[in-house]
C-alpha positions in Angstrom: 10.8 0.0 -22.4 9.9 -0.3 -18.7 11.7 0.2 -15.4 13.0 -3.4 -15.6 15.0 -2.5 -18.7 16.4 0.7 -17.1 15.2 3.1 -19.8 14.1 6.7 -19.2 12.2 8.5 -22.0 12.5 12.1 -20.8 15.9 13.5 -19.9 16.2 15.4 -16.6 16.0 19.2 -16.7 16.2 19.7 -12.9 12.5 20.6 -12.4 10.0 18.7 -10.2 7.1 17.2 -12.2 3.8 17.6 -10.3 0.6 15.8 -11.3 -2.7 16.3 -9.6 -5.1 13.4 -9.7 -8.4 15.0 -8.7 -11.3 12.6 -9.3 -14.4 10.9 -7.9 -14.3 8.2 -5.3 -14.7 5.5 -8.0 -11.0 6.2 -8.9 -9.7 5.5 -5.4 -9.2 1.9 -6.2 -10.4 -1.4 -4.8 -8.6 -3.8 -7.1 -7.4 -6.8 -5.2 -3.7 -7.6 -5.0 -3.9 -11.3 -4.2 -5.9 -14.2 -5.5 -6.4 -16.5 -8.4 -9.5 -14.8 -9.8 -9.2 -12.7 -13.0 -8.5 -9.1 -12.4 -6.2 -9.4 -9.4 -2.7 -8.1 -9.6 -1.3 -11.5 -8.8 -3.2 -13.1 -11.8 -2.2 -10.3 -14.1 1.5 -10.6 -13.3 1.5 -14.4 -13.5 -0.3 -14.3 -16.9 1.8 -11.4 -18.4 5.1 -11.5 -16.6 6.9 -10.3 -19.7 4.9 -7.0 -19.5 4.1 -6.7 -15.8 6.8 -8.7 -14.0 8.7 -5.5 -13.1 5.8 -4.6 -10.7 6.9 -7.3 -8.2 10.0 -7.4 -6.2 11.7 -10.8 -6.1 8.5 -12.1 -7.9 6.5 -11.9 -4.7 5.8 -8.5 -3.2 4.6 -5.4 -5.1 7.4 -3.0 -5.6 7.7 0.3 -3.7 8.9 3.1 -5.9 11.2 5.7 -4.5 10.0 7.8 -7.4 7.4 9.2 -7.6 6.3 10.5 -4.2 2.6 10.5 -3.4 0.5 12.8 -1.3 -3.1 11.6 -0.8 -5.5 14.2 0.5 -8.7 12.1 -0.1 -9.6 11.5 3.5 -8.9 14.6 5.7 -8.4 12.4 8.8 -6.2 9.9 7.0 -3.8 11.9 4.9 -1.0 9.8 3.4 2.3 10.7 2.0 5.3 8.6 1.0 6.8 6.6 -1.8 4.5 5.0 -4.3 3.3 1.5 -3.3 0.1 -0.5 -3.3 -2.5 0.3 -0.8 -2.1 4.0 -1.4 -5.5 4.4 -3.2 -7.7 2.9 -0.5 -6.1 0.5 2.1 -3.7 -2.4 2.4 -4.4 -5.3 0.1 -5.8 -3.2 -2.7 -4.6 -1.3 -5.7 -5.9 1.5 -7.7 -5.1 3.7 -10.8 -2.5 5.8 -9.0 -0.1 2.9 -8.7 0.0 2.1 -12.4 0.0 5.8 -13.3 2.9 6.4 -10.9 4.9 3.5 -12.2 4.6 4.9 -15.8 5.6 8.4 -14.6 8.5 7.1 -12.7 9.7 5.2 -15.7 9.3 8.2 -18.0 10.8 11.0 -16.1 14.4 11.2 -14.8 13.4 14.3 -12.6 11.5 13.8 -9.4 7.8 13.3 -9.6 5.1 14.2 -7.1 1.5 13.0 -7.4 -1.1 14.7 -5.4 -4.3 12.7 -5.2 -7.7 14.0 -4.1 -10.7 11.8 -4.6 
């Protein structure tokens, strides 16, 4: 089940879940959000709305999750922190692995989740 169905797989125990995503720059993410070419988030959601439709708010904009929280330490001069959304991996208009990873974690845990990214 996914967030659209409102299911949680791991009951809350009151403890913050912390995940550290330390990787090479190839994991930062330069996947395109918009466009009709294969591999864009737009094409994926249109083609598999039954599986991926919950990633878009009102079927237009990528969702912003208020769980988990993301802290990105990849660029010392451009540290980011906030709720999980697209553009967190590299810059606006792009998506990377942390978005999908965060959506799954947010669906799974009832407790708060923190992702620390360093690429």
